[in-house]
Structures are given as C-alpha cells and as structure tokens.
PABASE-622725 format. One record per atom (N, C-alpha, C, O): x, y, z. Coordinates in Angstrom, 2 decimals, decimal comma, m for minus. Layout:
<atoms>
[atom [X; Y; Z]] ...
</atoms>
This chain:
<atoms>
[atom [0,57; m24,44; m74,71]] [atom [m0,57; m24,53; m73,90]] [atom [m1,18; m23,01; m73,92]] [atom [m0,34; m22,10; m73,90]] [atom [m2,56; m22,65; m73,97]] [atom [m3,50; m21,33; m74,50]] [atom [m3,29; m20,54; m73,32]] [atom [m3,52; m19,33; m73,34]] [atom [m2,75; m21,29; m71,98]] [atom [m3,00; m20,21; m71,08]] [atom [m2,22; m19,40; m70,36]] [atom [m2,40; m18,70; m69,36]] [atom [m0,90; m19,72; m71,42]] [atom [0,39; m18,88; m70,94]] [atom [1,54; m19,40; m70,15]] [atom [2,67; m18,94; m69,98]] [atom [0,91; m20,57; m69,66]] [atom [1,82; m21,67; m68,78]] [atom [3,05; m22,32; m69,94]] [atom [2,92; m23,22; m70,77]] [atom [3,98; m21,66; m69,70]] [atom [5,21; m22,43; m70,79]] [atom [5,31; m23,91; m70,51]] [atom [5,31; m24,70; m71,46]] [atom [5,39; m24,35; m69,23]] [atom [5,86; m25,81; m69,06]] [atom [4,28; m26,47; m69,47]] [atom [4,20; m27,67; m69,73]] [atom [3,27; m25,73; m69,49]] [atom [1,95; m26,62; m69,46]] [atom [1,37; m27,34; m68,62]] [atom [0,48; m28,14; m68,91]] [atom [1,92; m27,06; m67,20]] [atom [0,91; m27,19; m65,97]] [atom [0,65; m26,39; m65,23]] [atom [1,53; m25,59; m64,93]] [atom [m0,67; m26,27; m64,62]] [atom [m0,83; m25,36; m63,78]] [atom [m0,54; m25,39; m62,42]] [atom [m0,77; m26,44; m61,83]] [atom [m0,04; m24,36; m61,73]] [atom [0,68; m24,54; m60,28]] [atom [m1,03; m24,14; m59,53]] [atom [m1,81; m23,22; m59,80]] [atom [m1,15; m25,40; m58,37]] [atom [m2,60; m25,54; m58,01]] [atom [m2,19; m24,71; m56,44]] [atom [m1,07; m24,26; m56,21]] [atom [m3,13; m24,67; m55,67]] [atom [m2,67; m24,22; m54,24]] [atom [m1,71; m24,91; m53,70]] [atom [m1,55; m26,09; m54,02]] [atom [m0,69; m24,14; m52,52]] [atom [0,00; m25,41; m52,08]] [atom [m0,61; m26,43; m51,29]] [atom [m1,77; m26,42; m50,89]] [atom [0,47; m27,51; m51,04]] [atom [m0,29; m28,83; m50,12]] [atom [m0,16; m28,65; m48,83]] [atom [0,93; m28,56; m48,27]] [atom [m1,11; m28,60; m48,34]] [atom [m2,06; m28,38; m46,97]] [atom [m1,29; m29,39; m45,87]] [atom [m1,29; m29,10; m44,67]] [atom [m0,78; m30,32; m46,26]] [atom [0,06; m31,73; m45,21]] [atom [0,91; m30,86; m44,56]] [atom [1,81; m30,27; m45,17]] [atom [0,68; m30,72; m43,21]] [atom [2,04; m30,82; m42,30]] [atom [2,39; m31,96; m41,96]] [atom [1,66; m32,94; m42,10]] [atom [3,74; m32,03; m41,38]] [atom [4,29; m32,97; m40,71]] [atom [3,76; m32,61; m39,32]] [atom [3,14; m31,57; m39,08]] [atom [4,09; m33,66; m38,32]] [atom [4,07; m33,76; m37,02]] [atom [4,82; m32,65; m36,40]] [atom [4,44; m31,71; m35,69]] [atom [6,14; m33,03; m36,89]] [atom [7,40; m31,76; m36,52]] [atom [7,35; m30,82; m36,68]] [atom [7,87; m30,04; m35,88]] [atom [6,71; m30,35; m37,82]] [atom [6,34; m29,27; m38,36]] [atom [5,24; m28,23; m37,07]] [atom [5,55; m27,12; m36,62]] [atom [4,19; m28,90; m36,79]] [atom [3,22; m28,61; m35,98]] [atom [3,89; m28,58; m34,72]] [atom [3,92; m27,48; m34,16]] [atom [4,29; m29,29; m34,29]] [atom [5,41; m29,28; m33,10]] [atom [5,89; m27,84; m32,81]] [atom [5,63; m27,16; m31,82]] [atom [6,62; m27,53; m33,81]] [atom [7,96; m26,45; m33,92]] [atom [6,72; m25,15; m34,01]] [atom [6,93; m24,16; m33,31]] [atom [5,70; m25,18; m34,71]] [atom [4,90; m24,22; m34,85]] [atom [4,19; m23,59; m33,23]] [atom [3,96; m22,41; m33,01]] [atom [3,98; m24,62; m32,36]] [atom [3,37; m24,46; m31,14]] [atom [3,98; m24,26; m29,94]] [atom [3,40; m23,93; m28,90]] [atom [5,74; m24,56; m30,16]] [atom [6,41; m24,38; m29,07]] [atom [6,33; m22,98; m28,74]] [atom [5,96; m22,74; m27,59]] [atom [6,60; m21,99; m29,50]] [atom [6,80; m20,83; m29,23]] [atom [5,41; m20,11; m28,17]] [atom [5,41; m19,61; m27,05]] [atom [4,26; m20,39; m29,27]] [atom [3,23; m19,82; m28,26]] [atom [2,91; m20,38; m26,84]] [atom [2,37; m19,74; m25,94]] [atom [3,40; m21,92; m26,75]] [atom [2,88; m22,70; m25,17]] [atom [4,05; m21,81; m24,65]] [atom [3,73; m21,23; m23,62]] [atom [5,15; m21,59; m25,02]] [atom [5,99; m21,23; m23,98]] [atom [5,60; m19,68; m23,50]] [atom [5,70; m19,56; m22,28]] [atom [5,23; m18,66; m24,08]] [atom [5,10; m17,73; m24,10]] [atom [3,90; m17,46; m22,96]] [atom [3,84; m16,60; m22,09]] [atom [2,88; m18,62; m23,35]] [atom [1,35; m18,89; m22,63]] [atom [2,00; m19,11; m21,08]] [atom [1,74; m18,35; m20,14]] [atom [2,67; m20,01; m21,01]] [atom [3,35; m20,61; m19,83]] [atom [3,78; m19,33; m19,05]] [atom [3,15; m18,91; m18,08]] [atom [4,98; m18,69; m19,57]] [atom [5,30; m17,49; m18,74]] [atom [4,51; m16,77; m18,41]] [atom [4,72; m16,33; m17,28]] [atom [3,57; m16,39; m18,93]] [atom [2,62; m15,17; m18,65]] [atom [1,37; m15,91; m17,44]] [atom [0,74; m15,28; m16,58]] [atom [1,30; m17,32; m17,74]] [atom [0,58; m18,10; m16,39]] [atom [1,67; m17,96; m14,94]] [atom [1,15; m17,84; m13,83]] [atom [2,90; m17,99; m15,05]] [atom [3,64; m17,94; m14,02]] [atom [3,94; m16,59; m13,37]] [atom [4,28; m16,33; m12,22]] [atom [3,71; m15,78; m14,44]] [atom [3,94; m14,36; m13,84]] [atom [2,68; m13,61; m13,09]] [atom [2,59; m12,78; m12,19]] [atom [1,59; m14,44; m14,08]] [atom [0,39; m14,03; m13,20]] [atom [m0,05; m14,54; m11,55]] [atom [m0,76; m14,05; m10,68]] [atom [0,75; m15,74; m11,67]] [atom [0,57; m16,19; m10,74]] [atom [1,58; m15,93; m9,09]] [atom [1,32; m16,22; m7,93]] [atom [2,90; m15,20; m9,81]] [atom [3,53; m14,88; m9,22]] [atom [3,02; m13,40; m8,40]] [atom [3,28; m13,18; m7,22]] [atom [2,30; m12,54; m9,24]] [atom [2,22; m11,54; m8,96]] [atom [0,85; m11,30; m8,06]] [atom [0,56; m10,29; m7,42]] [atom [0,15; m12,42; m8,18]] [atom [m0,96; m12,58; m7,24]] [atom [m0,40; m13,13; m5,90]] [atom [m0,95; m12,77; m4,85]] [atom [0,65; m13,96; m5,88]] [atom [1,12; m14,15; m4,70]] [atom [1,94; m12,91; m4,08]] [atom [2,21; m12,96; m2,88]] [atom [2,27; m11,99; m4,70]] [atom [3,20; m10,79; m4,12]] [atom [1,89; m9,72; m3,73]] [atom [1,80; m9,07; m2,69]] [atom [1,15; m9,73; m4,59]] [atom [m0,30; m8,74; m4,02]] [atom [m0,99; m9,27; m2,43]] [atom [m1,35; m8,49; m1,55]] [atom [m1,04; m10,54; m2,38]] [atom [m1,68; m11,49; m1,44]] [atom [m0,53; m11,39; m0,27]] [atom [m0,84; m11,11; 0,89]] [atom [0,70; m11,63; m0,62]] [atom [2,01; m11,19; 0,49]] [atom [1,68; m9,54; 1,32]] [atom [1,61; m9,12; 2,47]] [atom [1,57; m9,05; 0,09]] [atom [1,64; m7,06; 0,70]] [atom [0,71; m7,21; 1,69]] [atom [0,95; m7,23; 2,89]] [atom [m0,49; m7,33; 1,08]] [atom [m1,52; m6,87; 1,90]] [atom [m1,57; m7,56; 2,92]] [atom [m2,25; m7,05; 3,81]] [atom [m0,88; m9,08; 3,27]] [atom [m0,80; m9,39; 4,49]] [atom [m0,34; m8,31; 5,47]] [atom [m0,83; m7,96; 6,54]] [atom [1,01; m7,79; 4,66]] [atom [2,05; m7,08; 5,46]] [atom [1,54; m5,51; 5,94]] [atom [1,91; m4,87; 6,92]] [atom [0,54; m5,12; 4,89]] [atom [m0,39; m4,07; 5,48]] [atom [m0,88; m4,16; 6,26]] [atom [m0,41; m3,43; 7,13]] [atom [m2,14; m5,00; 6,73]] [atom [m2,68; m5,47; 7,93]] [atom [m2,02; m5,73; 8,67]] [atom [m2,74; m5,69; 9,67]] [atom [m0,80; m6,09; 9,10]] [atom [0,25; m6,10; 10,37]] [atom [0,42; m5,21; 10,36]] [atom [0,76; m5,06; 11,53]] [atom [0,51; m3,91; 9,75]] [atom [1,57; m2,74; 10,22]] [atom [0,06; m2,15; 10,55]] [atom [0,28; m1,55; 11,60]] [atom [m1,06; m2,01; 10,33]] [atom [m2,24; m1,57; 10,44]] [atom [m2,51; m1,81; 12,11]] [atom [m2,85; m0,92; 12,90]] [atom [m2,22; m3,52; 12,52]] [atom [m2,43; m3,66; 13,73]] [atom [m1,65; m3,10; 14,65]] [atom [m2,08; m2,62; 15,70]] [atom [m0,38; m3,14; 14,28]] [atom [1,00; m2,37; 14,93]] [atom [0,62; m0,77; 15,36]] [atom [1,32; m0,20; 16,19]] [atom [m0,33; m0,20; 14,85]] [atom [m0,38; 1,16; 15,01]] [atom [m1,23; 1,31; 15,95]] [atom [m2,09; 0,47; 16,22]] [atom [m1,03; 2,71; 16,72]] [atom [m1,64; 3,25; 17,75]] [atom [m2,97; 3,72; 17,16]] [atom [m3,03; 4,58; 16,30]] [atom [m4,38; 2,90; 17,85]] [atom [m5,47; 3,48; 17,48]] [atom [m5,72; 5,14; 17,71]] [atom [m6,01; 6,00; 16,88]] [atom [m5,42; 5,28; 19,63]] [atom [m5,85; 6,19; 20,30]] [atom [m4,63; 7,17; 20,46]] [atom [m3,48; 6,77; 20,63]] [atom [m4,97; 8,47; 20,40]] [atom [m3,68; 9,07; 20,99]] [atom [m4,37; 10,13; 21,92]] [atom [m5,46; 10,68; 21,78]] [atom [m3,04; 10,33; 23,35]] [atom [m3,64; 11,70; 24,26]] [atom [m2,67; 12,84; 23,89]] [atom [m1,44; 12,84; 23,90]] [atom [m3,64; 13,91; 23,53]] [atom [m3,54; 14,84; 22,94]] [atom [m3,58; 16,12; 24,24]] [atom [m4,57; 16,13; 24,97]] [atom [m2,41; 17,20; 24,50]] [atom [m2,92; 18,18; 25,08]] [atom [m3,21; 19,51; 24,57]] [atom [m2,32; 20,21; 24,10]] [atom [m4,50; 19,91; 24,65]] [atom [m5,14; 21,11; 24,08]] [atom [m5,16; 22,44; 24,79]] [atom [m5,55; 22,35; 25,96]] [atom [m4,90; 23,39; 24,47]] [atom [m4,87; 24,66; 25,03]] [atom [m6,82; 24,88; 25,00]] [atom [m7,48; 24,71; 23,98]] [atom [m7,27; 25,18; 25,99]] [atom [m8,86; 25,55; 26,06]] [atom [m8,80; 27,22; 26,45]] [atom [m8,37; 27,75; 27,47]] [atom [m9,32; 27,76; 25,38]] [atom [m8,79; 29,42; 25,69]] [atom [m9,80; 29,68; 26,84]] [atom [m10,78; 28,96; 26,68]] [atom [m9,89; 30,50; 28,01]] [atom [m10,85; 30,63; 29,15]] [atom [m12,16; 31,10; 28,71]] [atom [m12,42; 32,10; 29,39]] [atom [m13,18; 30,83; 27,82]] [atom [m14,13; 31,28; 27,69]] [atom [m15,18; 30,93; 28,68]] [atom [m16,11; 31,73; 28,64]] [atom [m15,34; 29,95; 29,58]] [atom [m15,89; 29,46; 30,64]] [atom [m15,64; 29,70; 32,07]] [atom [m15,35; 28,87; 32,93]] [atom [m15,85; 31,42; 32,20]] [atom [m15,18; 31,63; 33,27]] [atom [m16,15; 31,96; 34,67]] [atom [m15,81; 32,66; 35,62]] [atom [m17,70; 31,09; 34,46]] [atom [m18,66; 30,93; 35,67]] [atom [m18,06; 30,63; 37,21]] [atom [m18,32; 31,18; 38,28]] [atom [m17,29; 29,69; 36,95]] [atom [m16,57; 29,23; 38,31]] [atom [m15,79; 30,31; 38,96]] [atom [m15,65; 30,35; 40,18]] [atom [m15,31; 31,14; 38,21]] [atom [m14,28; 32,33; 38,41]] [atom [m12,99; 31,69; 38,75]] [atom [m12,45; 32,20; 39,73]] [atom [m12,32; 30,65; 38,16]] [atom [m11,20; 29,66; 38,51]] [atom [m10,11; 30,57; 37,45]] [atom [m8,93; 30,87; 37,67]] [atom [m10,77; 30,81; 36,48]] [atom [m10,19; 31,05; 34,85]] [atom [m10,42; 32,74; 34,54]] [atom [m11,49; 33,06; 34,03]] [atom [m9,57; 33,62; 34,80]] [atom [m9,82; 34,77; 34,13]] [atom [m9,86; 34,80; 32,52]] [atom [m9,17; 34,03; 31,85]] [atom [m10,89; 35,94; 31,88]] [atom [m10,67; 36,20; 30,56]] [atom [m9,26; 35,59; 29,56]] [atom [m9,32; 34,75; 28,66]] [atom [m8,29; 36,18; 29,96]] [atom [m7,30; 35,76; 29,08]] [atom [m6,50; 34,30; 29,67]] [atom [m5,46; 33,97; 29,09]] [atom [m6,84; 33,75; 30,43]] [atom [m6,08; 32,64; 30,76]] [atom [m6,56; 31,39; 29,84]] [atom [m7,61; 31,39; 29,19]] [atom [m5,77; 30,47; 29,87]] [atom [m5,77; 29,00; 29,10]] [atom [m5,57; 28,08; 29,98]] [atom [m4,62; 28,10; 30,75]] [atom [m6,45; 27,18; 29,96]] [atom [m6,44; 25,86; 30,48]] [atom [m6,21; 24,93; 29,81]] [atom [m6,87; 24,59; 28,82]] [atom [m5,19; 24,36; 30,28]] [atom [m4,80; 23,06; 29,66]] [atom [m5,13; 21,58; 29,76]] [atom [m4,68; 20,99; 30,75]] [atom [m5,89; 20,87; 28,82]] [atom [m6,54; 19,38; 28,93]] [atom [m5,99; 18,64; 28,07]] [atom [m5,37; 18,84; 27,03]] [atom [m6,34; 17,57; 28,78]] [atom [m5,79; 16,07; 27,58]] [atom [m6,46; 15,66; 27,68]] [atom [m7,06; 15,39; 28,72]] [atom [m6,74; 15,35; 26,35]] [atom [m7,99; 14,05; 25,83]] [atom [m7,60; 13,55; 24,62]] [atom [m6,99; 14,16; 23,73]] [atom [m8,05; 12,18; 24,61]] [atom [m7,89; 11,21; 24,19]] [atom [m8,54; 11,57; 22,72]] [atom [m9,56; 12,26; 22,79]] [atom [m8,05; 11,17; 21,25]] [atom [m8,80; 11,29; 20,21]] [atom [m8,14; 9,88; 19,58]] [atom [m7,33; 9,10; 20,09]] [atom [m8,66; 9,87; 18,54]] [atom [m8,65; 8,86; 17,18]] [atom [m6,96; 9,52; 16,95]] [atom [m6,59; 10,67; 17,16]] [atom [m5,98; 8,08; 16,37]] [atom [m4,48; 8,60; 15,97]] [atom [m4,76; 9,44; 14,50]] [atom [m4,10; 10,39; 14,08]] [atom [m5,78; 8,88; 13,95]] [atom [m5,74; 9,30; 12,48]] [atom [m6,45; 10,67; 12,35]] [atom [m6,76; 11,14; 11,26]] [atom [m6,67; 11,26; 13,54]] [atom [m7,28; 12,65; 13,53]] [atom [m5,92; 13,34; 13,60]] [atom [m5,81; 14,28; 12,81]] [atom [m4,89; 13,08; 14,34]] [atom [m3,66; 13,83; 14,50]] [atom [m3,36; 15,14; 13,41]] [atom [m3,32; 14,72; 12,25]] [atom [m3,22; 16,00; 13,47]] [atom [m2,35; 16,79; 12,52]] [atom [m1,13; 17,28; 13,03]] [atom [m0,74; 17,10; 14,19]] [atom [m0,42; 18,02; 11,98]] [atom [0,71; 18,69; 12,12]] [atom [0,27; 20,04; 13,41]] [atom [m0,47; 21,00; 13,20]] [atom [0,99; 19,72; 14,72]] [atom [1,52; 21,03; 15,43]] [atom [0,43; 20,38; 16,71]] [atom [0,10; 21,14; 17,62]] [atom [0,03; 19,25; 16,68]] [atom [m0,70; 18,74; 17,99]] [atom [0,51; 18,34; 19,28]] [atom [1,60; 17,88; 18,94]] [atom [0,30; 18,50; 20,27]] [atom [0,90; 17,91; 21,28]] [atom [0,63; 16,79; 21,92]] [atom [m0,30; 16,76; 22,74]] [atom [1,43; 15,68; 21,64]] [atom [1,05; 14,36; 21,76]] [atom [1,47; 13,87; 23,28]] [atom [2,58; 14,39; 23,44]] [atom [1,21; 13,31; 24,18]] [atom [1,69; 12,81; 25,72]] [atom [1,95; 11,40; 25,08]] [atom [1,40; 10,97; 24,06]] [atom [2,96; 10,71; 25,90]] [atom [3,29; 9,30; 25,57]] [atom [3,66; 9,02; 26,76]] [atom [4,12; 9,93; 27,45]] [atom [3,57; 7,94; 27,17]] [atom [3,66; 7,26; 28,53]] [atom [4,64; 5,89; 28,33]] [atom [4,63; 5,58; 27,14]] [atom [5,29; 5,17; 28,96]] [atom [5,79; 3,88; 29,24]] [atom [5,07; 2,99; 28,54]] [atom [3,93; 2,71; 28,90]] [atom [5,71; 2,35; 27,29]] [atom [5,08; 1,38; 26,94]] [atom [4,18; 1,69; 25,45]] [atom [4,04; 0,99; 24,44]] [atom [3,75; 2,77; 25,75]] [atom [2,71; 3,09; 24,40]] [atom [3,21; 3,31; 23,43]] [atom [4,32; 3,79; 23,25]] [atom [2,33; 2,91; 22,54]] [atom [2,97; 2,51; 20,87]] [atom [2,83; 4,31; 20,14]] [atom [1,76; 4,87; 20,40]] [atom [3,69; 4,97; 19,43]] [atom [3,51; 6,09; 19,10]] [atom [2,67; 6,09; 18,01]] [atom [2,79; 5,28; 17,09]] [atom [1,63; 7,15; 18,05]] [atom [0,52; 7,29; 17,42]] [atom [1,03; 7,87; 15,61]] [atom [0,40; 7,58; 14,60]] [atom [2,04; 8,55; 15,66]] [atom [2,20; 8,93; 14,17]] [atom [3,29; 9,35; 14,29]] [atom [3,95; 9,05; 15,28]] [atom [3,96; 10,49; 12,92]] [atom [5,09; 11,04; 12,83]] [atom [5,35; 11,75; 13,32]] [atom [5,40; 12,73; 12,58]] [atom [5,76; 12,12; 14,84]] [atom [6,01; 13,09; 15,92]] [atom [7,62; 13,72; 16,19]] [atom [8,72; 13,17; 16,27]] [atom [7,30; 14,70; 16,25]] [atom [8,75; 15,04; 17,10]] [atom [8,80; 15,58; 18,42]] [atom [8,04; 16,44; 18,85]] [atom [9,86; 14,96; 19,13]] [atom [9,90; 14,89; 20,46]] [atom [10,27; 16,43; 20,91]] [atom [11,27; 16,89; 20,36]] [atom [9,71; 17,15; 21,67]] [atom [9,77; 18,26; 22,66]] [atom [10,40; 18,11; 23,65]] [atom [11,46; 18,66; 23,96]] [atom [9,66; 17,19; 24,33]] [atom [10,70; 16,96; 25,50]] [atom [10,51; 15,51; 26,14]] [atom [9,66; 14,69; 25,79]] [atom [11,46; 15,35; 27,15]] [atom [11,41; 13,87; 27,53]] [atom [11,52; 14,01; 28,75]] [atom [12,48; 14,64; 29,16]] [atom [10,52; 13,43; 29,72]] [atom [10,82; 13,22; 31,37]] [atom [10,73; 11,90; 31,82]] [atom [9,96; 11,06; 31,34]] [atom [11,36; 11,75; 32,55]] [atom [11,48; 10,17; 33,08]] [atom [11,82; 10,20; 34,61]] [atom [12,02; 11,30; 35,13]] [atom [11,88; 9,22; 35,25]] [atom [12,24; 9,16; 36,68]] [atom [13,59; 9,11; 36,51]] [atom [14,23; 9,36; 37,54]] [atom [14,37; 8,83; 35,32]] [atom [15,87; 8,79; 35,76]] [atom [16,37; 10,24; 34,82]] [atom [17,58; 10,47; 34,85]] [atom [15,72; 10,96; 34,22]] [atom [16,34; 12,25; 33,31]] [atom [15,54; 12,90; 32,94]] [atom [14,54; 12,23; 32,66]] [atom [15,39; 14,08; 32,74]] [atom [14,72; 14,97; 31,72]] [atom [15,83; 15,72; 30,82]] [atom [16,96; 16,13; 31,08]] [atom [15,07; 15,73; 29,72]] [atom [15,76; 16,34; 28,17]] [atom [14,84; 17,58; 28,08]] [atom [14,94; 18,35; 27,12]] 
</atoms>
C-alpha cells in the first residue's frame, strides 16, 4: 500500500453503535446525582419553611411592650413640687424593641419578659429579695 499502512487496510472512525446496556450504564450515574440533588433541594426548602414558622412563633411569644422606670430630672418646677436638683420617677410604656442596656424594666405577675434583663429586686406578697 502506498499510504504507509502495512496491512493495507485503513482504520476508519470508531463505530457509533452502542448497546442498550452501555447507554443505561452511562446514564445511571448522572440520574443518581440529579436525584440526590433534587431530594437535597426539597429537604432544604422544607427545613427553611420549618425554621421560618419557628421564628414566627417565637416573635408571637415575645413581649411587644415594656414598662420602664425613667428618672426625669426636675426641669419643670413651675408647680413648686420639685426642687432644681430633685428627680421625678416616672413609669412609661415603650416598645420592647426600643429597650437598651441600663433601662429599668418593671414586671408584674403573668407579664412576658420583654428583653434579656438582669433582676435587681423582686417584690411579692410572699417575700422580698
């Protein structure tokens, strides 16, 4: 042969024939991976929805208002009840979200605790601490 092929035969492109078994074997791995990804996405979506419901339930349990004791330095002395250096103690209802460290929060029986607070004193009809 003049083209350098010692056997005299030309090697053509590989045959494009695949058996059903080879096609199934080639598709098993991508199908399994896709199935795992879909299941993972569904589980993740369910967990996100469940977490969202939990956060909503916690927000409903949270106190919306708080009674705070504030010291009002006696600027208004027109009625003569306060001296210039005296401070009036006033109890004001505020949004619980506006509480800051150092606020004195008053609690009563059955009331929800509006924030992460430190108990300074406890006074009940049974005992005082």
